[in-house]
C-alpha positions in Angstrom: -14.2 4.1 -16.6 -10.6 3.2 -16.4 -8.8 -0.2 -16.1 -5.4 -1.6 -15.2 -4.2 -3.4 -18.3 -0.6 -4.4 -17.2 1.7 -4.4 -14.3 5.2 -5.2 -13.0 6.7 -5.7 -9.6 10.3 -6.1 -8.3 10.9 -8.2 -5.2 11.0 -5.9 -2.2 14.0 -6.0 0.1 17.5 -4.7 0.3 18.8 -4.0 -3.2 22.1 -2.3 -2.7 23.2 -3.2 -6.3 20.2 -1.2 -7.6 19.5 2.6 -7.8 16.2 4.5 -7.9 16.8 4.8 -11.7 17.5 1.2 -12.3 14.4 0.1 -10.3 12.2 2.6 -12.2 13.5 1.4 -15.6 13.0 -2.2 -14.8 9.3 -2.0 -13.9 8.5 0.6 -16.5 9.6 -1.7 -19.3 8.1 -4.8 -17.8 4.7 -3.2 -17.3 4.5 -2.0 -20.9 5.5 -5.5 -22.1 2.9 -7.1 -19.8 0.2 -4.8 -21.2 1.3 -5.7 -24.7 2.0 -2.1 -25.8 5.1 0.0 -26.6 6.4 3.1 -25.1 5.1 5.1 -28.0 1.6 4.3 -26.9 1.9 6.0 -23.6 0.2 9.4 -23.3 1.4 10.4 -19.8 3.8 9.2 -17.1 3.3 9.6 -13.3 6.0 8.7 -10.8 5.3 8.0 -7.1 8.5 8.8 -5.2 8.4 10.0 -1.5 12.2 10.3 -1.1 12.3 12.8 1.9 16.0 12.3 1.9 16.3 8.6 1.0 17.8 9.4 -2.4 20.4 12.1 -3.3 18.8 12.1 -6.8 15.7 14.3 -6.5 13.6 15.5 -9.4 13.0 11.9 -10.5 10.0 12.0 -12.8 12.1 12.2 -16.0 14.0 9.1 -15.0 11.1 7.0 -16.3 12.1 8.2 -19.8 15.4 6.2 -19.3 13.3 3.0 -20.0 13.0 4.0 -23.7 14.0 6.8 -26.0 10.4 6.6 -27.3 9.2 8.0 -24.0 11.0 11.3 -24.7 8.7 14.4 -24.7 5.9 12.5 -22.9 4.6 14.5 -20.0 6.0 13.1 -16.7 5.2 14.3 -13.2 6.3 13.2 -9.8 3.4 12.8 -7.2 3.9 12.6 -3.5 1.6 12.1 -0.5 3.7 10.4 2.2 3.1 6.6 2.5 0.1 6.9 0.1 2.4 8.3 -2.7 1.8 5.3 -5.0 -2.0 5.6 -4.8 -1.8 9.3 -5.2 0.1 8.8 -8.5 -2.5 6.2 -9.7 -5.5 8.4 -8.8 -3.8 11.3 -10.7 -3.6 9.0 -13.7 -7.3 8.2 -13.4 -8.1 11.9 -13.4 -6.1 12.4 -16.6 -8.0 9.7 -18.3 -11.4 10.9 -16.9 -10.6 14.3 -18.3 -9.7 12.7 -21.7 -6.3 14.3 -21.5 -4.8 10.8 -21.8 -5.8 7.4 -23.1 -3.0 5.3 -21.7 -1.0 6.3 -18.5 2.1 4.6 -17.1 2.4 4.8 -13.3 5.5 3.9 -11.5 6.2 3.8 -7.8 9.7 3.5 -6.3 11.8 3.9 -3.2 15.2 3.0 -2.0 15.4 3.2 1.7 18.1 0.7 2.9 21.0 2.8 1.7 20.2 5.3 4.5 21.4 4.9 8.1 18.8 3.8 10.7 18.9 7.4 12.2 18.3 8.9 8.8 15.5 6.5 8.0 13.7 7.4 11.3 14.2 11.1 10.6 13.0 10.8 7.0 9.8 8.9 8.0 9.0 11.2 10.8 8.6 14.0 8.2 5.3 12.4 7.4 4.0 13.5 10.8 3.2 16.9 12.2 6.6 18.1 13.4 5.5 20.9 15.8 3.7 18.2 17.9 5.5 14.9 16.9 9.0 16.0 16.0 10.6 15.0 19.3 8.9 11.6 19.6 11.6 8.9 20.2 11.8 6.0 17.6 10.6 8.1 14.7 7.3 7.1 13.0 7.2 3.9 15.0 7.0 6.2 18.1 3.9 7.9 16.6 2.1 4.6 16.2 3.5 3.3 19.5 1.6 6.2 21.1 -1.5 5.4 19.1 -1.3 1.7 20.2 -0.8 2.7 23.9 -3.9 5.0 23.7 -5.9 2.2 22.1 -4.9 -0.2 24.8 -5.8 2.3 27.4 -9.3 2.8 25.9 -10.1 -0.7 24.9 -7.8 -3.0 26.9 -4.7 -5.0 26.1 -4.6 -5.9 22.4 -1.4 -7.8 22.4 -3.0 -11.1 21.3 -4.8 -9.3 18.4 -1.7 -7.6 17.2 0.3 -10.8 17.3 -2.6 -12.5 15.4 -2.4 -9.9 12.6 1.4 -10.2 12.4 1.3 -13.9 12.2 -1.5 -13.9 9.6 0.4 -11.5 7.3 3.7 -13.4 7.7 1.9 -16.6 6.9 0.4 -15.1 3.8 3.7 -13.6 2.8 5.3 -17.0 2.3 3.4 -17.4 -1.0 4.3 -14.0 -2.3 7.4 -14.1 -4.5 7.8 -10.3 -4.2 7.8 -10.3 -0.4 10.8 -9.2 1.6 10.2 -11.7 4.3 8.8 -15.1 3.3 8.8 -16.8 6.6 5.9 -18.0 8.8 6.9 -16.6 12.1 3.9 -18.1 14.0 1.7 -16.5 16.7 3.9 -17.5 19.6 6.9 -15.7 18.2 4.9 -12.6 17.3 3.3 -12.5 20.7 6.3 -12.9 23.0 9.0 -10.3 23.7 12.4 -11.8 22.9 15.9 -10.9 21.9 14.8 -11.3 18.3 11.5 -9.6 18.8 12.1 -6.7 21.2 9.7 -3.8 22.0 10.3 -0.9 19.6 7.8 1.8 20.7 5.1 1.6 23.3 3.4 -1.9 23.1 4.7 -2.4 19.6 7.3 -5.1 19.1 9.5 -5.6 16.0 6.9 -8.0 14.5 4.4 -5.2 14.7 6.4 -2.9 12.4 6.7 -3.0 8.6 10.0 -3.5 7.0 12.5 -0.9 5.6 12.6 -1.8 1.9 13.8 -1.0 -1.6 11.6 -1.8 -4.6 9.4 -0.6 -7.4 6.1 -1.5 -9.0 4.3 -0.2 -12.1 0.8 -0.3 -13.6 -0.5 0.7 -17.0 -3.9 2.4 -17.0 -6.2 2.7 -20.0 -9.6 4.1 -20.8 -12.2 1.4 -21.1 -12.5 1.3 -25.0 -8.8 0.8 -25.1 -8.7 -1.7 -22.2 -11.4 -3.9 -23.8 -9.1 -4.5 -26.8 -6.2 -5.6 -24.6 -5.1 -8.9 -23.0 -6.7 -8.1 -19.6 -8.8 -5.4 -18.0 -9.1 -4.9 -14.3 -11.5 -2.0 -13.9 -11.8 0.7 -11.2 -15.4 0.2 -10.0 -14.8 3.2 -7.8 -12.2 5.1 -5.9 -12.0 7.8 -3.2 -9.4 10.1 -1.7 -10.0 11.8 1.6 -7.4 14.1 3.3 -7.6 14.7 7.0 -5.9 17.1 9.4 -2.2 16.5 9.8 -2.0 17.2 13.6 -3.3 14.2 15.6 -4.5 16.7 18.2 -7.3 17.9 15.9 -9.0 14.5 15.7 -9.7 11.3 17.6 -6.7 9.4 16.3 -8.1 6.0 17.4 -11.0 6.3 14.9 -9.2 6.8 11.6 -12.1 8.9 10.4 -10.5 9.7 7.1 -10.3 5.9 6.4 -13.9 5.5 7.3 -15.0 8.3 5.0 -12.9 7.0 2.1 -14.4 3.6 2.4 -17.9 5.0 2.8 -17.5 7.1 -0.4 -15.9 4.3 -2.5 -18.4 1.6 -1.4 -21.3 4.0 -2.0 -20.1 5.0 -5.5 -19.6 1.3 -6.3 -23.1 0.4 -4.8 -21.4 -2.3 -2.8 -20.9 -3.4 0.8 -17.9 -5.0 2.4 -19.6 -8.4 2.0 -19.4 -8.0 -1.8 -15.6 -7.8 -1.7 -13.5 -11.0 -2.2 -10.5 -9.6 -0.3 -8.8 -6.4 0.8 -5.3 -5.1 0.7 -5.0 -2.7 3.6 -2.2 -0.5 4.9 -0.6 -2.4 7.8 2.5 -0.1 8.3 2.0 -1.3 11.9 -0.3 -4.0 13.2 -2.2 -1.5 15.3 -3.0 0.3 12.0 -4.6 -2.8 10.5 -6.5 -3.4 13.7 -8.0 0.1 13.7 -8.7 -0.1 10.0 -11.0 -3.1 10.6 -13.2 -0.8 12.6 -12.8 2.2 10.3 -13.9 0.1 7.2 -16.9 -1.3 9.1 -15.8 -4.9 9.8 -16.1 -4.4 13.5 -17.5 -1.9 16.0 -15.4 0.5 17.9 -13.0 -1.3 20.2 -14.2 -4.7 18.9 -11.6 -5.5 16.2 -9.8 -8.0 18.3 -12.8 -10.3 18.0 -12.5 -10.2 14.2 -8.9 -11.4 14.6 -9.7 -14.1 17.1 -12.5 -15.5 14.9 -10.2 -15.7 11.9 -12.5 -13.5 9.8 -9.6 -11.9 7.9 -7.7 -15.1 7.2 -7.5 -16.3 3.6 -10.5 -18.6 4.2 -12.4 -16.1 6.4 -15.3 -13.7 5.8 -13.1 -11.1 4.3 -9.4 -12.0 3.6 -7.2 -9.1 4.4 -3.7 -8.8 3.0 -3.4 -12.1 1.2 -0.1 -10.7 -0.1 1.3 -10.6 3.4 0.7 -6.8 3.5 3.4 -4.3 4.3 4.3 -6.4 7.3 5.7 -9.2 5.3 6.0 -7.7 1.8 7.9 -4.6 2.8 7.1 -0.9 2.6 9.3 1.0 0.1 7.2 4.2 0.6 6.6 5.5 -3.0 6.1 2.0 -4.4 3.6 0.7 -1.8 0.4 2.0 -3.3 1.3 0.9 -6.8 2.2 -2.5 -5.4 -1.2 -2.8 -3.7 -2.9 -2.1 -7.0 -0.7 -4.4 -9.0 -1.2 -7.3 -6.5 -5.0 -6.7 -6.4 -5.0 -6.8 -10.2 -3.1 -10.1 -10.2 -5.7 -11.6 -7.8 -8.6 -10.5 -10.0 -6.9 -11.7 -13.2 -6.3 -15.1 -11.5 -2.5 -14.6 -11.8 -1.6 -14.5 -8.1 -0.1 -18.0 -7.8 0.1 -19.2 -4.3 -1.5 -15.9 -3.0 -4.6 -16.6 -5.1 -8.0 -16.1 -3.4 -10.2 -18.7 -5.2 -13.0 -17.1 -7.2 -11.8 -13.5 -6.5 -14.1 -11.1 -8.3 -13.9 -7.7 -6.5 -11.0 -6.4 -4.5 -10.6 -3.4 -2.2 -7.5 -1.4 -1.5 -6.8 1.0 1.4 -3.5 3.0 1.3 -2.8 5.7 3.8 -0.2 8.4 4.2 0.8 9.5 7.7 -1.5 8.5 10.6 -4.7 8.2 8.5 -4.0 11.7 7.0 -4.0 10.8 3.2 -6.6 8.1 2.7 -7.1 6.3 -0.6 -9.5 3.5 -1.4 -9.8 1.8 -4.7 -12.3 -0.9 -5.6 -11.3 -3.1 -8.5 -13.1 -5.8 -10.5 -12.2 -7.9 -13.5 -13.9 -7.0 -16.8 -12.0 -9.5 -18.9 
């Protein structure tokens, strides 16, 4: 068994004064300090960095060593799996500890997106889709999810109220997140109505349905259980699952997110838990339609019935299963390589009782779902506090 024993998180947003290197160095040092260990104690380093053209500096794994000369000669590897890059790096660290190849692993996730032009951002993100089929879709990756939303509307009826409800919930939650890029309660009416400030972006998706372009970094320190039990805090992985699905959407029913369903099924089964055992979930709301479909994929609602979950407030902070108490990608921002690490750090904060205004009272067990592409790379982690 492995635990998170320390973490760090920059605010997400536009950080033109920073570089990929400076963001990495900042969270690497802060995470080690938070865990109460030194760089000499680290056995392995993993960096989640999607890049895809966002940074001229590629081959970035060794930049983590810039945090301290004492990290020199430690094995360092960059891991990438589209928007699930951060979780991919964490899961790789878990495997190293499981294999007893490492006792303590430092995982950093980073991305700097805002220094790219809007056209370059759209082109870079679209590389996480299947280009032979999706390469000419207007509006980049938003166009991919715009098509998914339009197909869902066609099959299950207009979901505009539900999408606005998800956006409003996440923005409301984001107000209490000091790391969030947008800390403003936009309200349901603003999210529901098309306006000059909230125009349609792709298909039925408006600006408030789309996650933000962001810079930022996050880090976690992983340790084997004997080591973790001797440290200040230990947030254990009760279970985790990684499920990879076909990249072409034409090879699957894209409205079912079957890889997401399978990842949740495996993780909950291994943990011997049900959704009702979870105190909250951080899920991948790159677009509000994604969160809506994920409710069905994780088993909160039947097929085509997720709108009812939103209308009844079941995923609000005081509801049956709070979803995205951090504000999610929608309010927090989505620096691609950092997102999965951020989700794990924020979940660990909740379980340690260190989440401040985001805190879910009495949180015991938290679930995380991070996906790459349109439900292609699917990662679920279930965490619980040991001490």
